[in-house]
N, C-alpha and C positions, 0 to 999 in steps of 0.2 A: 347640585349634580342631578342630571336627568338621565335615567337609564330606561331603555326599551328592551326588556328581556322577556321573551315569551315563556309561558308556563311550561315546565317540564324540561327546559333546556339547561345545559351547564354552560356558564359563561365565565370568562376570566376578565376581571375589571381592575384597572390601575386607579388607585385613589390617592390624591394629594394628601400628604401627612396630616395637614390641619383639618381635613374633612372627615377623617376616620371616626372622630368622636361623634359626629352627626350621623354618619352612615350606619355604623355598627348597631347602635340602639334601634335605628329605623328597621334594619333587617331582622333584628330579634323580634321587634314588635309585629312586623308583617309575617313572622314565622317562616322566613326564607333561610334555608340552610346555607351556611357559608364556611369556608376554610381559609385561613390566612396562610398562603403558601410561601410567599417571600415577604418578610415583615418590613424590610427596608430595601426597596427595589433600586433606589438611587445608589445605595452602597454597593449592591451587587453589580450594577453597570460600571461603576467607577473601578471596582476590583478587576473586572475583565479588561477595562481600558488600560489600567496600570500594567497588567500582565503583558498586554500587547506592546506597550511602549518599552518595557524591559526587553521583550523578545526582539524588537526591532534593532536594539543595540547589539544583540548577539548575532554574529554572522553564522548562519547555518549553511554548510556546504550542500549544494543542490536545492531542489524545491521541497519544502516541508509540507506534506499532505495532512499532517496532524495538527495544523493550526488554521484559523480562518484567514482568508486573504481578501484584500481590498479589490475593487473592480479593476484598478490599474494593474495590480499584480496578476490577477486572473487573465486579463487580456494579454499581458506580455508573455505569460506562460503559454497561452494558446499560439501566439506568434512563434515562440521558440519550438513548440512541438511540431508546428506546421513545417518548419525548416528541417528539424532533426529526424522526423519520422515520416517523410514524404511518401514512403511506400504504403503506409497504412492510414495517414491522416491528410485530409484536405480541408482547409479553413475557408469559410466564405461568410458573407453577410446577407441576411434576408431583408435588411432595410435599416431605417434609422429610428431612434427613440424620439420622444417629444422634445427632449433637450439636445437632439442631434448626435447622440452617441450611436456607433454602429452596433447592430444586433448580430453578434458573431455566433456561428454554429460550426462545430467540428463534424466532418463526415469521416467516420471511422470504419475501416474494413479493407479487405484485400481487393484490389481492382483486378479481379480474375476474369470477369465477364461483363458485358455491357449492362445487362439487366439483372438486378438482384432485388429480392424483397428487402424491406427495411423496417427498422424500429426507431421511433422518435422518442427522445428523452429530454425533458426540460426541467430545470431547477430554478428556484428563486422567482416564481411569479409574485410571491409576497415577499417584500424586501427584508423584513426582520427575521425571516426563517433561514438563518445563515447555514444551518446544517445541510440544506438542499444543495447549494452551490458546492459545498465541501464534498458531498457525495458524487456529484457530476464529475468533479476533478478526480476523485478516487477511482471511479469507474474507468476513466480513460487511462489512468496510471496502471491499474490492474490488467486492462486489456493489452497494453503495450508490453508490460513486464512478463505476462504469462502466455503470450501468444505462442511462443516456441515450446514451452514446457507443458502446457495444459491442453489436452486434446479437445476438451469441451469448448474452451475459448478459441482454439484454432478453428474449430468447426463453425462457431458463431461468426467469426470475422471473415471466414472464407465464403460462407453461404449467405451472409446478410450484410447490409450496411447499417450503421448506427448513426443517426443524426443527433448530436448532443449539443444542447444549448445550456451552458453552465449558469448563465444569468439571464433570465428572460426579462425581468423588470430592472434594466440597467440603471435608470435614473433613480428609482426608489432605493435600490441596493446601495448606490453611492451615497444617497442622502442618509441612509441608516448608519453609515460609517462616519459621516461628517456632522450631522445635526441631531437626528432623532433615532436612537437605537431601536425604537418600537414602531418605526414607520412601516406601513403595510402596502400602501397603494402606489400607483404611478405618480408622476409629478406634473401632470397637465394642469393648466390654469383654467379656472371657471370664471367667466366674465361677470356673472351675477353675484357670486359669493367670493369671499376671500379664501375659501378652502381649496386646497390643491388635491389633485389626484382622483383616480378611479380604481376600484378593485378590479384588477386585470383578470380575476377569476369569476367575475360576474358580468363581463363585457362581451361575451360570445353570443352569437346569434342562435340561441337555443332556449326557448321559453324566456327570453330576455326580460329582466326586471320584474319577474313574478316573485313567488315566495322565496324568502331567504336572501333577498337583495333589497337595497334601499334606493329611493329616488332622490334622497337628500345628499347634495355634494359634500357635506361635512362628515357624513357617516363612513365608517371603515368599509362597509359593504356597498358603497355607492356604485350603481351599475353603469354610470356614464350617461351622456345625453342621448346616445343611440348605440346600437350594437356595433362593435368594431370601431368605436370612436377613438380608441387608443391606438396610435401608430404601431405599438409593439404587438398588440393583439391582431391588428389588421395584417401586418407583415407575416406573422406566423401562420395565421389562417390562410392567407394567400399561398404560402409555401405548401402547407398540408393539402389544400385543395388541389394544387397542381400535381402533387405526388401521391394522391390518395390511392391510386391503383397499386402502387409499389409498397406503401407503408401499411404494415399489417398489425403493428402494435403502437400504442401511444402511452407513454409512462410519464407522469408528472410527480415531482417530489416536493412535498410540503412538510411542515411541522406545526404542531406536535400533537400526538394522541396515540401513537403506536397502532396504526390501522392500515389495512390494505383495502382500498375501496374500488368498486366498479359501478357502472351505470345501473340505474339512473340516479342522478342527484336531484333532479327537479320534480320527480313524482315517485309514488310508491307503485312500482310495476315491475314485472319480470322481463328482462331482455330476451329476445328470441334465441340467442346462443348461450343461454344461462348455464347449461351443464358444462360446456367447454370452459367458460370463463370462471365458473365456480370451482372446477377441479384445478385449474391453473392457480387460483388464489389459495386454495387449500394446501396444495403442494408447496407453494411459495412460502407461506407462513410457517409451515413445518420445517422447511429448509432453513429459514431465518432463525427459528427457535433452536435449531441444532447447534448454533455457535455459542450462545451465552445463556440460553434458557429464557430469552425474552419472548413473551407470547403476544403476538399481534392479533387483534380482532379483525375479521374480514367480512365483507358482505356488500350489498348495495349501499351506496353513499347515503341515500335518503333515510334508510332505516338504521344504518350503523352509526352514522354521524349526525347529520341533520339535513333537511330539505334545503337545497340552494339552486337557484336558476342561473342560467348564463355561464355555466362552468365549461372549462376547456375539455374536460374528460367527456361530458355529455355531447359536446359539439363534435369531438373527434369520432365518437361512436356513431352519432347520427349522420356523419359524413363518410361512413363506409369503412372505418377502421375497426375491425372486429374485436380486437383486444385493447380496451382502454382502461387504464388503472391510475389511481392517485394514491400515492403512499403518504401517510402521515408518520413521519419518523419519530425518534425518541424526543422527549420522554412523555410522561403523562401529566406533567405540571410541576414537579418538584423544582426543576430549573426552567421549564417552559422554553421560551425563545432564547434564554441565556444558557443554553446547553454548553457546559464547559468543554474546552478544547481537549481535555483528557478523554472525553467520551466520543470524539470524532472517529477514532480508529475502531472501537467496538461497534459503533453504530453503522459505519460504512462497511465493515467486514461482514456483518450479518445481512445487511441490505443487499450486498453484492450476491450473496447466495440466493436470495429471493429473485433478483433480476435474472441471474443465470438460469434459474429454474423456469421462470416464465418464458425466457427465450428458447430454451430447449423444448418446452411444451409446444411453442409456436412451430418449431422445426418438425415436430412429430406429426403435426396436422391433426386437429381434433375437429370433427364435423358435428 
């Protein structure tokens, strides 16, 4: 096994069972600190799969927001909402994925006047981060259910549009359900190598393929052959560029680390509107903590998490969207990408408070 781990970073590594006898003594010898978080990952994956197949046999009345859903289920849910809530929801596609799947977005908000400011929300740029798409669905559910009863939600939907993309990386997400639960990238083919996919969060035209991204097509952080090489990234970038005067906030949902990050990712530098963004982040993590006591770290992505180039958040900010955030949802590694379905509700409930807080901050106008 060959690992390229830079000094001072925390990395999670999956090791084939028969390799652990070789790897662990090597790590000890090299004085590299390690923790075994999940001793039998295959067993954990199989347990989650078994629970899903049991669940599929039980018919739940209505749509269950406290379980993970396949791409097909999410897309039919979107179709259904488009029909049943046409006063608040309009579904459209921004393009097609590499494998030809539509890239659906829900436009959520009261059609009260022709021009309204907007917030973009995407989930599932990285396929294996299933809690992301679960949150995007939760957000839509909450908006529709509380529009009449919650004055803050009513104000949000009356004054703003929300563009919500529940699954950004549709091909990769589908693949993580059918073939490899830990798949991260898109599914585009590389003519020279047998490796598939590009990291859709390293493929944006902002300091493309610099630090924190890889030129090698087999790596998880492969930046692609050129910026916006992935049809999914190209389609969303085109939509955001076209609506950049209207879109005032960009929110992207990832997992895991329990962090709220803002630009820059690609360099250690302070953004021009730092005080506004910093106070929005501070208030958002406090609101989030008020639900279950979960404390999120917050700050510039480069110093809070790690340096990475070609990210969607940096690109959004560089293209004139003043509030750009990336959430790293629960947890901090105990379950990692295999966050149990029992934790969907608390994770989404607390995250909802943070998102509402950022949105209300946006409506107050901070200069």
